[in-house]
VEXKOL-173646 format. One record per residue (C-alpha): residue in one letter; x, y, z. Coordinates in steps of 0.05 Angstrom, whole numbers, plus 32768, in hexadecimal, padded with zeros to 4 digits. Layout:
AXYZ...
// end
This chain:
M7FFF7FFE8000E8038802F8011Q805E80217FCEQ801C802E7FA8S8013806E7FD2R805880857FBAF804880777F70I800A80A27F78S803480D97F94F806280D37F5AS802A80D57F26F801081177F4AI805481397F4BR805C81267EFEV801A813E7EE9I801E81817F0FS806781897EF1C804E81797EAFI801781B07EB3A804B81E17ECEV807A81D17E94V804381E07E63F803782277E81L808182337E8DH808A82297E42I804B82507E2EF8060828E7E55F80A782897E37L808882877DF5A805B82C37E04A809682EA7E1CT80BC82D87DDDY808382EB7DB5A807E83307DDBG80C6833D7DD8I80F9834F7E0AN80F0839B7E06S80A4839A7E0CS807B83A97E50E806383617E50Y80A4833F7E4EL80B3833E7E95V806E832E7EAEY806D82F17E82M80B382DD7E99S809F82E37EE1I806682B97ED9R808E82847EB5N80C182817EE8M808E826E7F19F808C822D7EF9L80D9821F7EF8W80CC81E67F34S80B081BD7EFBV80E9819C7ED9P811381937F1FC80D3816B7F3BF80D481417EFCV812181317F07M810F81237F52V80D780F47F42S810980CB7F14G813D80C87F48A810C80AF7F79L80F6807B7F4AL813580617F2AL8162806B7F63N813680397F92L81647FFD7F99N81257FD27F9BR811D7FE07F55K81497FAE7F2BM816D7FD47EF5S81987FA87EC8F81C37FC87E90K81957FA77E5BK81567FC67E7CL8179800E7E85F818B800A7E39S81537FE97E19K811880087E43Y813180487E59I816680637E2AL814B804B7DECK810780687DFCV812080AC7E01I815180A67DC6I811780937D98A80EF80CE7DB3L812780FC7DAAV812F80E77D5EV80E980E47D4FF80D8812C7D71T8116814D7D52V80FC81367D0FI80B5814F7D1BN80CB81907D3AT80FA81A07D06V80CB81927CCCY809481BB7CF2S80C881F87CF5G80DA81EA7CADI809281F27C97T807A822A7CC7D80BD82537CB9D80BF82457C71I810182247C74S811781FA7C33A811681AC7C32G815F81AA7C2FE816C81D97C68T813581B57C96F815681717C86K819C818D7C98S817F81AE7CDBI816481667CEEF81AA814A7CF8V81C7818C7D13N818881927D45L8192814A7D5BF81DE81457D65T81E7818E7D80G81A481917DABS819881D47D8AG815281C77D78W811181D87D9CP812481EF7DE1H80FC81BC7E08M811E81827DEAW8159818E7E18Y813981637E4DL814281297E1FY818881307E20L818A81387E68L816380F87E73I819680CE7E48A81CF80F07E70M81A980D97EB0Y819A80957E9CL81E380897E87S81F780A07ECBL81C680747EEEP81F4803B7F01F8222806C7F21F81EA808E7F4BR81CC804F7F61S821480317F76F821B80757FA2V81D1806B7FBFK81E480237FCEA822880357FEFA821C80728012N8204807D805CR81D780B08073K821180E18087T823480D98041F81F380E6801CD81E581258049Y822D813E8035M822781317FEBL81E181567FECI81FB81928011M823B81977FEEM821981937FA6F81E881C87FBEI821B81F77FD2V824481ED7F97L821681E87F64S81DD821A7F7CA81ED82467FB7I8233825E7FA1P8222826A7F55G81E082897F6AI81FE82BD7F98L823982CE7F6AS820882D77F31F81EF83157F52F823183317F47N823C83187F03I827682E77F1BT827982A17F05S828F82707F36G82D1824F7F30I82BF82177F60Y829E81DA7F3BL8294818D7F47W82A281527F15T825F81697EF9N824E81B17EF4T820281A87EEDI81C881A97F1FY81A5816D7F05P81C881337F29L81B781597F6DY816C81587F5AF817581107F47L819680FB7F8AL816381287FAFG812681027F93Y813D80C47FB0Y815780E67FF2L8118810A7FFEM80E980D17FF2Y810F809E8017Q813F80BA8048T811580F08069G80DE80EA809FP809C810C80A5V809E81588095R8074819380AAK804D81A9806DP803E81EC8084Y808581FF8088L809281E3803EI805982078024V806F824B8041A80BA823A801FF809A82277FDAI807282667FDCL80A982937FF1N80DD827A7FC6V80AB827E7F86L809A82C57F9AL80E782D77FA2T80F382BA7F5FV80BC82E47F3EI80D083237F62L8119831C7F49T8102830F7F06A80D6834D7F0AL811283757F20G8139835D7EDEK816283257EFDN814182F07ECES818082D47EB2I819882C87EF8V815882A97F11S813D82837ED6V817182467EDFY816082087F03S81A1820B7F2FF818882507F50P817E82467F9BT8132825C7F9BI812482287F64V814A81F37F8CV812182047FCFS80DD820C7FA9S80E581C97F86V80FA81A47FC1S80C481BE7FECL808F81AB7FB5F80AA81657FB4L80A7815C7FFEI8061817D8000F804681497FD0K8073810D7FDAD803C80EA8006F800381007FDDT7FCA80CB7FD5C7F8A80C87FB2H7F57808E7FA0G7F1E807F7F74V7F0F80A57F33V7F4580DB7F46E7F7C80A67F4EK7F6880887F06I7F6780CC7EE5L7FAA80E07F08V7FCA809B7EEEL7FAC809E7EA9V7FCA80EB7E9FD800B80D47EC3K801380A47E86T800F80D97E55T8042810D7E73F807D80F77E49G804F80FE7E0CV803A81437E23Y807F815E7E2EL8091814D7DE6L805181637DC6H803881A07DEBL806781D57DCBI804F81BC7D85V800881CD7D9DL801E82117DBAR804182277D7FT800A82197D54L7FD982417D7EF800A82797D7EI800D82797D36I7FBC82747D2FL7FAF82A37D69E7FCB82E07D84P7FE882DB7DC6N7FD483017DFFA7FD483017E4BI7F9282DE7E54G7F9882B07E17V7FDB82927E28V7FB682717E62F7F8682547E37Y7FBA82407E02G7FDF82177E3BI7F9C81F57E53I7F8B81E27E0AS7FD481CB7DFBF7FD3819C7E3AV7F9381807E2BV7FA181747DDES7FE581567DF2V7FC681257E25A7F9181107DF0L7FC581067DB9T7FF180DF7DE8Y7FBC80B67E05G7FA080A57DC1Y7FE7808F7DA9L7FEC80607DE9V7FAB80417DDDV7FBC80327D92K800480187DA8N7FE27FEB7DD8L7FB07FD17DACV7FE97FC07D75T80137FA47DA8E7FDA7F737DBFR7FC97F5E7D76I80137F507D68N801A7F297DAAS7FD87F017D99R7FF37EF07D53V80347ED67D6FI80147EAE7DA2T7FE37E8E7D71K801F7E787D47
// end
């Protein structure tokens, strides 16, 4: 029952993070269309930065699931189930996105074909595709992280997380206000391994937490992010390593790590959770189409976000239904033979 409850909490965190990613991107698109010199730009970016906790929460859920040593993870399973799935999605949607851009931006077929390979191998395609490269990197590093989780005691784990936060978040975040780049770095100069390890640590190594304090911490750090953005510090705060983003992400994860629901709500939650990867891949296509057809405005972008999420869920769910039917038919033919 406890294991089932944890899976429901993971589903809930993924679903709200998926919705937040859609709104993060739509307000970024709105800011881009408005232009950096417009009066709306900082408003859109301030709202956009309210949702920066979304990607870290996705990474923490992955860490909580994949670093759980009760889950068997052979090299064959790692490469055939996890890495291959992401590579296929990366190739397919790099082609789809590049062709879409070629059509809407009136780019020649030759240039579009060339751009497919350039975008695929350099990661210079649509901005949200960076997350797939991150997933591949995290999956390739998974044996190392699992070995660390297995060998580390509580004191070592605490030291590693504190040290990573100080070096990867706190010091760079403070120095960025003075336009100084930190010369201190770890073997990996990226924040995502911290989130990956935090997902496991917060789920399995921490006891009961006082949610009112976490809610206050989340609200205060989101507000501070918005205020700093409105004051023209967007380039400083709109990175996933900035301390307010780390604290708000951890607070939200802890708030909902014990979330439970039952009945119809649980069924809907699980269903939508199954579509989150597809929603991430599809939603920008829907958003860009809406922005081409309709004029973006402050009220409209909220409805565009809702439409994009619902359409992406429907398309992904339809794909999964068709995929399951085809798989069942193929399996039935194999059995009969």
